[in-house]
C-alpha positions as CSV (number, residue, x, y, z in Angstrom):
1,M,-4.3,-21.8,-79.8
2,S,-5.0,-18.4,-78.3
3,A,-2.9,-15.3,-79.0
4,E,-1.8,-15.2,-75.4
5,K,-0.4,-18.7,-75.5
6,R,1.3,-18.0,-78.9
7,N,2.9,-14.9,-77.5
8,A,4.3,-16.8,-74.5
9,L,5.7,-19.5,-76.7
10,G,7.1,-17.0,-79.1
11,R,9.1,-15.2,-76.4
12,G,11.5,-18.1,-76.1
13,L,13.2,-19.8,-73.3
14,S,15.2,-16.8,-72.1
15,A,12.0,-14.8,-71.6
16,L,10.5,-17.6,-69.6
17,L,13.6,-17.8,-67.4
18,K,13.4,-14.1,-66.8
19,D,9.8,-14.4,-65.6
20,T,10.8,-17.2,-63.3
21,E,13.7,-15.1,-61.9
22,S,11.3,-12.2,-61.4
23,V,8.9,-14.3,-59.4
24,N,11.7,-15.9,-57.3
25,H,13.2,-12.5,-56.7
26,G,9.8,-11.2,-55.5
27,Q,9.4,-14.1,-53.1
28,H,13.0,-13.8,-51.9
29,T,12.5,-10.1,-51.3
30,A,9.4,-10.7,-49.3
31,T,11.2,-13.4,-47.3
32,N,14.1,-11.0,-46.7
33,K,11.8,-8.3,-45.5
34,A,10.1,-10.7,-43.0
35,A,13.5,-11.9,-41.8
36,A,14.7,-8.4,-41.5
37,A,11.6,-7.4,-39.5
38,A,12.0,-10.4,-37.2
39,E,15.7,-9.6,-36.8
40,T,14.9,-6.0,-35.9
41,E,12.4,-7.2,-33.3
42,V,14.9,-9.5,-31.8
43,N,17.6,-6.9,-31.8
44,S,15.2,-4.4,-30.1
45,L,14.6,-6.8,-27.3
46,G,18.2,-7.1,-26.5
47,S,19.5,-3.6,-27.3
48,V,19.2,-0.1,-25.8
49,N,16.4,1.9,-27.4
50,E,15.1,5.5,-26.9
51,I,11.5,5.3,-25.8
52,K,9.1,8.1,-25.1
53,L,8.3,8.6,-21.4
54,S,4.7,9.1,-22.4
55,E,4.6,5.5,-23.7
56,I,5.8,3.9,-20.4
57,E,3.5,2.9,-17.6
58,V,4.9,2.1,-14.1
59,N,5.3,-1.4,-12.9
60,P,2.4,-2.5,-10.6
61,F,4.7,-5.0,-8.9
62,Q,7.2,-2.3,-7.8
63,P,8.2,-3.2,-4.2
64,R,9.5,0.2,-3.4
65,T,6.8,2.5,-1.9
66,D,8.8,5.4,-0.6
67,F,10.9,7.7,-2.8
68,D,12.9,10.5,-1.3
69,Q,11.9,13.6,-3.1
70,E,15.1,15.5,-2.3
71,A,17.2,12.6,-3.7
72,L,14.9,12.5,-6.8
73,A,15.5,16.2,-7.3
74,E,19.3,15.7,-7.0
75,L,19.2,12.8,-9.5
76,A,17.0,14.9,-11.9
77,D,19.7,17.7,-11.7
78,S,22.4,15.2,-12.6
79,I,20.3,13.9,-15.5
80,K,19.9,17.4,-16.8
81,L,23.6,17.8,-17.0
82,Q,24.8,14.3,-17.9
83,G,21.7,12.6,-19.3
84,L,20.4,9.2,-18.1
85,I,23.5,7.0,-18.0
86,Q,21.9,3.7,-16.8
87,P,19.0,2.6,-19.0
88,I,15.7,1.5,-17.5
89,T,14.2,-1.9,-18.3
90,V,10.7,-2.3,-19.8
91,R,8.6,-4.9,-21.4
92,R,6.6,-4.2,-24.6
93,L,2.8,-4.3,-24.3
94,N,2.1,-3.3,-27.9
95,A,3.7,-1.2,-30.7
96,H,3.7,2.1,-28.7
97,S,3.2,1.0,-25.1
98,Y,5.6,-0.3,-22.5
99,Q,5.6,-1.3,-18.9
100,L,8.4,-0.5,-16.5
101,I,10.2,-3.6,-15.1
102,S,13.0,-1.8,-13.1
103,G,14.4,1.7,-12.7
104,E,11.4,3.6,-11.4
105,R,13.6,6.0,-9.5
106,R,15.4,6.9,-12.8
107,F,12.1,7.0,-14.6
108,R,10.7,9.5,-12.1
109,A,13.8,11.6,-12.0
110,S,13.9,11.7,-15.9
111,K,10.4,13.2,-15.8
112,L,11.5,15.8,-13.3
113,A,14.4,16.6,-15.5
114,G,12.0,17.3,-18.4
115,L,13.2,14.5,-20.6
116,T,10.8,13.2,-23.3
117,T,12.6,10.0,-24.1
118,V,14.8,7.7,-22.1
119,P,17.2,4.8,-23.0
120,A,15.7,1.5,-22.2
121,Y,16.3,-2.3,-22.5
122,I,13.2,-4.0,-23.9
123,R,12.5,-7.4,-22.4
124,S,9.8,-10.0,-22.6
125,A,8.3,-11.0,-19.2
126,N,5.1,-12.3,-17.8
127,D,3.6,-11.1,-14.5
128,Q,5.5,-13.5,-12.3
129,Q,8.8,-12.6,-14.0
130,M,7.9,-8.9,-13.7
131,L,7.5,-9.2,-9.9
132,E,10.6,-11.3,-9.5
133,M,12.7,-9.0,-11.7
134,A,11.5,-5.8,-10.0
135,L,12.2,-7.2,-6.6
136,I,15.7,-8.6,-7.5
137,E,16.7,-5.4,-9.3
138,N,15.6,-3.2,-6.4
139,I,17.3,-5.3,-3.7
140,Q,20.6,-5.4,-5.6
141,R,20.6,-1.7,-6.6
142,E,18.2,0.4,-4.7
143,N,18.6,-0.9,-1.1
144,L,15.0,-1.3,-0.1
145,N,14.4,-0.9,3.6
146,A,13.9,-4.2,5.5
147,I,10.1,-4.0,5.7
148,E,9.8,-3.4,2.0
149,V,12.0,-6.4,1.4
150,A,10.0,-8.5,3.8
151,L,6.7,-7.5,2.1
152,S,8.1,-8.2,-1.3
153,F,9.4,-11.6,-0.2
154,Q,5.9,-12.4,1.2
155,R,4.3,-11.3,-2.0
156,M,6.6,-13.5,-4.1
157,I,5.8,-16.5,-1.9
158,E,2.0,-15.9,-2.1
159,E,1.7,-14.8,-5.7
160,C,4.4,-16.8,-7.4
161,N,3.8,-20.0,-5.2
162,L,7.4,-20.2,-4.1
163,K,8.8,-21.9,-1.1
164,Q,11.3,-20.1,1.0
165,D,14.3,-22.0,-0.3
166,E,13.1,-21.4,-3.9
167,L,12.8,-17.7,-3.1
168,G,16.3,-17.7,-1.6
169,E,17.6,-19.0,-4.9
170,R,15.8,-16.3,-6.9
171,V,17.3,-13.5,-4.8
172,S,20.7,-15.1,-3.9
173,K,19.9,-15.3,-0.2
174,N,20.0,-18.3,2.0
175,R,16.8,-19.6,3.6
176,S,17.6,-18.3,7.1
177,T,18.0,-14.8,5.7
178,V,14.6,-15.0,3.9
179,T,13.1,-16.4,7.1
180,N,14.5,-13.5,9.2
181,Y,13.0,-10.9,6.9
182,L,9.6,-12.6,6.9
183,R,9.6,-12.7,10.7
184,L,9.8,-8.9,10.7
185,L,6.1,-8.9,9.6
186,R,5.1,-10.4,12.9
187,L,6.3,-7.4,14.9
188,P,3.8,-4.8,16.1
189,P,3.0,-2.1,13.5
190,A,4.8,0.6,15.6
191,I,8.0,-1.4,15.5
192,Q,7.7,-2.1,11.8
193,K,7.2,1.6,11.1
194,S,10.3,2.4,13.2
195,L,12.3,-0.1,11.2
196,R,11.0,1.3,7.9
197,D,11.9,4.8,9.0
198,N,15.4,3.8,10.0
199,E,14.9,4.6,13.7
200,I,16.1,1.1,14.5
201,T,18.2,-1.4,12.6
202,M,17.7,-4.9,11.4
203,G,19.8,-6.1,14.4
204,H,17.5,-4.3,16.8
205,A,14.5,-5.9,15.1
206,K,15.9,-9.4,15.3
207,A,16.5,-9.0,19.0
208,L,12.9,-7.8,19.5
209,I,11.6,-10.8,17.5
210,S,13.2,-13.1,20.1
211,I,10.7,-11.8,22.7
212,E,7.4,-13.6,22.5
213,D,5.2,-11.0,24.2
214,S,4.3,-8.1,21.9
215,T,3.8,-5.7,24.8
216,K,7.3,-6.5,26.0
217,Q,8.6,-6.0,22.5
218,I,7.0,-2.5,22.4
219,F,8.3,-1.8,25.9
220,L,11.9,-2.6,24.9
221,H,11.5,-0.8,21.6
222,Q,10.7,2.4,23.4
223,H,13.9,1.9,25.5
224,I,15.9,1.6,22.2
225,I,14.5,4.9,20.8
226,R,14.7,6.9,24.0
227,D,18.1,5.7,25.2
228,G,19.8,5.0,21.9
229,L,20.5,1.4,22.9
230,S,23.1,-0.5,20.8
231,V,22.2,-3.8,19.1
232,R,24.3,-5.7,21.7
233,K,22.6,-4.0,24.6
234,T,19.2,-4.7,23.1
235,E,20.1,-8.3,22.7
236,E,21.2,-8.5,26.4
237,L,17.9,-6.9,27.6
238,A,15.9,-9.2,25.3
239,R,17.5,-12.3,26.8
240,E,16.8,-11.0,30.3
241,I,13.2,-10.3,29.5
242,Q,12.8,-13.8,28.1
243,R,14.4,-15.4,31.1
244,A,12.4,-13.4,33.6
245,P,10.0,-15.7,35.5
246,V,6.3,-15.1,35.2
247,K,5.0,-13.6,38.5
248,K,2.1,-15.5,40.0
249,E,0.3,-13.2,42.5
250,G,-2.9,-14.8,43.7
251,K,-5.6,-15.6,41.2
252,Q,-4.4,-15.2,37.6
253,P,-6.4,-12.8,35.4
254,E,-8.7,-14.3,32.8
255,P,-7.2,-14.5,29.3
256,I,-8.4,-11.6,27.2
257,S,-10.2,-12.0,23.9
258,F,-8.8,-11.3,20.5
259,Q,-10.6,-8.0,20.3
260,L,-9.3,-6.8,23.6
261,Q,-5.8,-8.0,22.7
262,K,-6.0,-5.8,19.6
263,I,-7.1,-2.9,21.7
264,Q,-4.2,-3.5,24.1
265,D,-1.7,-3.6,21.2
266,D,-3.2,-0.5,19.7
267,L,-2.9,1.4,23.0
268,A,0.7,0.2,23.4
269,S,1.5,1.5,20.0
270,K,-0.2,4.8,20.7
271,F,1.7,5.4,24.0
272,S,4.9,3.7,22.9
273,T,5.0,1.7,26.1
274,R,3.6,-1.5,27.6
275,V,-0.1,-1.4,28.2
276,K,-2.0,-4.0,30.2
277,L,-5.7,-4.7,30.2
278,K,-7.0,-6.5,33.2
279,I,-10.5,-8.0,33.0
280,A,-12.3,-8.5,36.3
281,G,-15.5,-10.0,34.9
282,Q,-18.9,-8.7,34.0
283,G,-17.3,-6.2,31.6
284,K,-15.2,-4.6,34.4
285,G,-11.5,-4.1,34.4
286,T,-8.5,-1.8,34.5
287,I,-5.9,-0.3,32.1
288,E,-2.3,-0.1,33.3
289,I,0.1,2.2,31.6
290,P,3.5,2.1,33.3
291,F,6.0,4.9,33.0
292,L,9.8,5.0,33.6
293,S,10.3,8.5,34.8
294,E,8.6,11.8,35.4
295,S,9.4,12.9,31.9
296,D,8.0,9.7,30.6
297,L,4.8,10.3,32.6
298,T,4.7,13.8,31.1
299,R,5.0,12.4,27.6
300,I,2.1,10.0,28.2
301,L,-0.1,12.7,29.7
302,E,0.6,14.9,26.7
303,I,-0.6,12.1,24.4
304,M,-3.7,11.8,26.6
305,E,-4.1,15.7,26.3
306,W,-4.3,15.8,30.0
């Protein structure tokens, strides 16, 4: 029998029990550490944590594109005095890297305020969840303009493979509301820009959508801007335009091609009034630009640099 074995036997039962306890204690400690680490990770995903601004990248799915610099500066001043009251929400990419899910306005203002860290909720989200969460958070808290909402709805439908009723459930809107937003994207660019810049309201836009002819839409849109028409008056004029019979004076002009239709729409946007291209054949034709008054004519001539 070797000396090592004799020593082990000679130490007695109590010594062996102590060795067993020591091994078990070591295993138990390791298990506890792993459990504690897991618990810490779980807690960090549900609690507010201070995160370095330098470790946060912006959300590529952010639906908001315009940030009022003056409003950001005001928020930054408030943050300097009071700190950031409402935490942002991020997802963990790795140990020292996060991606913004919601709260980009607060994130930008915190940078302006000179903060180095911000309070944040840490969540786990895939790209589809990122897009949905950013959209929902912004609609509920940041009041996106109607065009931004419409573009975001369209993106969710295309990228997340959602139907309109499924999208409505995600954002707590009924299907008709979702449809009305999406229809805004069928308006001419000049009208979309006017809606985005708050020159007209959603009510005005819905009335304009009811008009099928884009040149007539632009014509009425210019009336709204110039004369400050109410939504009710706009709706009345839109109904009159839709009911107006189509004039048939002699031979009807040939339908214009898609390319010429695009030129016609671009000219209508440029002059903010109805423009008509009439094609006579063999590449010949005329451009009609109607005006409503002498001042309107002056405005058009100034655009033409006459």
